[in-house]
C-alpha positions in Angstrom: 21.5 2.1 -66.1 19.2 5.2 -66.0 20.9 8.1 -67.7 21.1 10.2 -64.6 23.8 7.8 -63.5 25.5 7.3 -66.8 26.1 11.2 -66.6 27.3 10.9 -63.0 29.8 8.2 -64.2 30.9 10.3 -67.6 31.4 13.6 -65.6 33.6 11.5 -62.7 35.6 9.7 -65.5 36.0 12.7 -67.5 37.6 14.8 -64.1 40.0 11.7 -63.4 41.6 11.7 -66.6 42.0 15.4 -66.7 43.8 15.6 -62.9 45.9 12.7 -64.5 47.2 14.8 -67.3 47.9 17.5 -65.0 49.5 14.9 -62.7 51.6 13.3 -65.4 53.1 17.2 -66.7 54.0 17.6 -63.6 57.2 15.9 -64.2 58.2 18.4 -66.8 57.5 21.6 -64.9 53.8 21.1 -64.0 51.1 22.5 -66.8 51.0 26.6 -66.9 48.2 28.3 -65.8 46.3 28.8 -69.2 46.6 25.3 -69.4 45.3 24.4 -66.4 42.1 26.5 -67.2 41.7 24.9 -70.5 41.7 21.7 -68.9 38.5 23.4 -66.6 37.2 24.3 -69.8 37.0 21.1 -71.3 35.4 19.2 -67.9 33.0 22.0 -68.2 32.1 21.8 -72.2 31.9 18.1 -71.5 29.5 18.9 -68.1 27.3 20.9 -70.8 27.4 18.2 -73.5 26.4 15.5 -71.2 23.2 17.5 -69.4 22.4 20.1 -72.2 22.8 17.8 -75.6 24.3 19.0 -78.7 22.5 22.7 -78.3 24.2 23.0 -74.7 27.4 21.1 -75.5 27.9 23.9 -78.8 26.9 26.8 -76.6 30.1 25.7 -74.2 32.6 24.7 -77.1 32.1 28.1 -78.9 32.5 29.7 -75.2 35.6 27.8 -74.2 37.2 28.5 -77.7 36.8 32.3 -77.7 38.1 31.9 -74.3 41.1 30.1 -74.8 41.8 31.9 -77.9 41.9 35.1 -75.9 44.4 33.4 -73.3 46.3 33.5 -76.2 46.5 37.0 -77.3 49.6 37.5 -75.0 51.8 34.8 -76.3 51.0 36.4 -79.6 52.2 39.7 -79.2 55.3 38.7 -77.3 56.1 36.4 -80.1 55.2 38.7 -82.6 52.8 35.2 -83.9 52.4 32.1 -83.1 55.0 29.3 -83.4 53.9 26.2 -85.3 53.7 24.2 -81.9 51.5 27.1 -80.6 49.3 26.8 -83.5 49.3 23.2 -83.3 48.1 23.6 -79.5 45.3 26.3 -80.0 44.0 24.3 -82.8 43.7 21.0 -81.2 42.1 22.7 -78.3 39.9 24.1 -80.3 39.0 20.6 -81.6 39.2 18.9 -78.4 36.2 21.3 -77.5 33.8 21.1 -80.8 34.6 17.0 -80.4 33.7 17.0 -77.3 30.6 19.5 -77.0 29.2 18.9 -80.4 30.0 15.4 -81.3 29.6 14.3 -77.5 26.6 16.0 -76.8 24.8 14.3 -79.9 25.6 11.3 -78.9 24.2 11.9 -75.2 21.2 12.7 -76.7 20.8 9.6 -78.8 21.9 7.5 -75.8 19.6 8.8 -73.2 16.7 7.3 -75.8 18.8 4.5 -76.3 19.2 3.5 -72.2 15.5 4.9 -72.1 14.7 2.3 -74.3 16.6 -1.3 -72.9 15.6 0.1 -69.4 11.5 0.4 -70.5 10.6 -0.6 -74.1 7.0 -0.2 -73.3 7.8 3.9 -72.9 9.7 3.7 -76.5 8.0 4.3 -79.8 9.8 2.3 -82.7 9.3 4.4 -85.3 10.1 7.6 -84.0 13.1 5.8 -81.7 12.0 8.4 -79.1 9.5 8.1 -76.6 5.7 7.4 -76.7 2.4 8.6 -76.1 2.5 6.1 -72.4 5.8 8.4 -71.7 4.3 11.7 -72.6 1.0 10.8 -70.7 3.0 10.1 -67.6 5.4 12.8 -68.4 2.9 15.4 -68.4 0.7 13.9 -65.5 4.0 14.4 -63.2 4.3 18.1 -64.4 0.6 19.4 -63.7 1.5 17.4 -60.0 4.8 19.5 -60.0 3.1 22.9 -61.3 -0.1 22.3 -59.0 2.1 21.6 -55.6 5.5 24.0 -56.1 4.3 26.5 -59.3 7.0 24.7 -61.2 6.5 26.1 -64.6 6.4 24.6 -67.6 5.5 24.8 -71.3 4.5 22.2 -74.2 4.5 21.9 -77.8 3.0 19.9 -80.0 3.9 19.4 -83.5 1.5 18.2 -86.0 2.6 17.4 -89.5 -0.2 17.8 -92.4 -1.6 14.6 -93.6 -0.1 15.4 -97.1 3.4 14.9 -96.2 3.1 11.4 -95.7 0.3 10.9 -98.1 1.8 9.9 -101.1 4.8 7.9 -99.7 4.8 4.2 -98.5 5.2 3.2 -95.2 8.7 2.3 -95.6 9.9 6.1 -96.6 7.3 7.5 -93.8 8.9 5.5 -91.2 12.4 7.2 -92.5 10.3 10.8 -93.0 9.0 10.1 -89.3 12.9 9.4 -87.6 14.4 12.4 -89.1 11.7 14.7 -87.5 12.2 13.2 -84.5 15.9 13.1 -84.4 15.3 17.2 -85.5 13.4 17.8 -83.1 15.8 16.1 -80.3 18.6 17.6 -81.6 16.7 21.0 -81.4 16.0 21.0 -77.4 17.5 20.5 -74.4 18.7 17.3 -72.7 15.9 17.9 -70.0 13.1 18.3 -72.7 11.4 15.1 -73.3 10.7 14.6 -76.8 7.5 11.9 -77.8 5.5 10.6 -80.5 2.0 10.3 -79.9 -0.3 7.7 -81.1 -2.2 10.1 -83.8 1.4 11.4 -85.2 1.7 14.3 -83.3 5.1 15.1 -81.6 5.1 16.1 -78.1 7.7 18.0 -76.4 7.8 19.3 -72.5 9.8 21.9 -71.3 10.1 21.4 -68.0 11.2 25.1 -65.9 10.4 27.2 -69.1 7.8 30.5 -68.9 4.8 30.8 -71.9 7.2 33.1 -73.5 9.9 30.9 -73.7 7.6 27.9 -75.2 6.5 29.9 -78.0 10.3 31.1 -79.2 10.9 27.1 -79.1 7.6 26.4 -80.7 8.4 28.5 -83.4 11.9 27.3 -83.7 10.9 23.6 -83.9 8.2 24.7 -86.8 11.0 26.6 -88.6 13.2 23.3 -89.0 10.8 20.8 -89.3 9.5 22.8 -92.5 12.7 23.3 -93.6 13.8 19.5 -92.9 10.9 18.1 -95.1 11.0 21.0 -97.8 7.5 21.9 -96.0 5.0 24.7 -96.9 4.3 27.2 -93.5 1.1 25.7 -93.3 1.5 22.1 -93.2 3.5 22.1 -89.8 2.0 23.4 -87.0 3.4 23.9 -84.0 1.3 25.1 -80.9 2.6 26.0 -77.3 0.8 25.3 -74.0 1.8 26.9 -70.7 1.2 25.6 -67.1 0.2 29.1 -66.2 -2.2 30.0 -68.9 -3.8 27.3 -70.3 -4.1 24.8 -67.4 -7.6 23.7 -68.9 -6.5 22.6 -72.5 -3.6 20.8 -70.8 -6.0 19.0 -68.6 -8.2 18.2 -71.6 -4.8 16.9 -73.3 -3.9 14.9 -70.5 -7.2 13.1 -70.6 -7.2 12.5 -74.1 -3.8 11.2 -74.1 -3.7 8.7 -71.2 -3.3 5.4 -71.0 -6.0 3.3 -69.3 -3.3 3.0 -66.1 -3.6 6.3 -65.4 -6.8 7.6 -67.3 -8.1 8.0 -63.8 -5.0 10.3 -62.4 -5.9 12.1 -65.5 -9.4 13.0 -64.9 -8.5 14.2 -61.2 -5.8 16.7 -63.0 -8.6 17.5 -65.1 -10.8 18.3 -62.1 -8.1 20.4 -60.7 -7.2 23.0 -63.4 -10.9 23.4 -64.2 -10.9 24.7 -60.8 -7.9 27.0 -60.9 -8.7 30.5 -61.5 -5.4 31.4 -64.2 -7.1 28.3 -66.5 -10.5 29.9 -66.7 -9.2 32.4 -69.4 -9.4 30.1 -72.4 -11.8 28.0 -72.1 -12.1 27.4 -76.3 -8.1 26.2 -76.1 -9.7 23.6 -73.8 -12.3 22.3 -76.0 -9.9 22.3 -78.8 -7.3 20.5 -77.3 -10.0 17.6 -76.1 -11.9 17.3 -79.9 -11.9 14.2 -82.5 -9.6 16.6 -84.9 -7.1 17.9 -81.9 -4.2 17.1 -84.0 -4.6 19.7 -86.3 -5.2 21.9 -83.1 -4.7 25.5 -83.4 -4.6 27.8 -79.8 -6.5 31.2 -79.4 -4.5 34.1 -80.9 -6.7 36.2 -78.4 -5.0 34.4 -74.9 -1.4 35.2 -76.2 0.2 37.9 -74.6 0.8 41.1 -76.3 3.6 41.1 -78.9 3.6 37.2 -79.4 1.4 34.6 -81.6 0.6 30.9 -81.0 2.2 28.8 -83.6 
């Protein structure tokens, strides 16, 4: 089953349960307007968790909890405090929002990659439990095509771990570390973002519909959470941000570098297309860095960054 179908199924089943709960409560005079809004907000939290993952579900849960608490204020004023049943209902609602938003969002994030593994195991990396270089290559190729044809923006973040991090540990601990980093990255981005591990060990995070400035923010955040997870120094974890509108040459070079044989010719075509793009000509140094043999320690040129920002 594709995740998009699961998303539709989950929302459909959730809507049916909420509708059934409202119909059953009709025997007792029907739900109050506040409870109708509360049920609809629960469906909204579920939609955010299923579509955006844990981060989106958490934000929706916090918002729904705040709105429901504010809606309970008139009862507080009228009764000079909540009754035990009212307090229990308030805590139950907040707990439901948190459970659906946070736990449900995390579960959906894992399920997306599990479904991808079942549907097409050739696109899955066993060590990290996220997508592999084959999937990353195809995803980047499609994103570049959409940008070339329709101007759809996207950003790409490459997270690189220094070799010293895994130099003194065995294969089993290395695998655990890699999987931990992959889980951290996957949980820290949206469900629509693509997380993969390249053959050279770098982590690939493609951010659809994201401009350069947003990509820089994500790159900084991913580098910070990865350092915190590993207890690593700043220089041991690097996060590099590419923008479709500003780093076309570097992206084309990267696409050619990571292309699997089946799409290598296509990658070369896009390399030529991007090399001729006017907005790509400003950063040739980045292009040579992306295609260099030592690209696993890639650093973008800070001269190309807009004023007030620094590429990681």
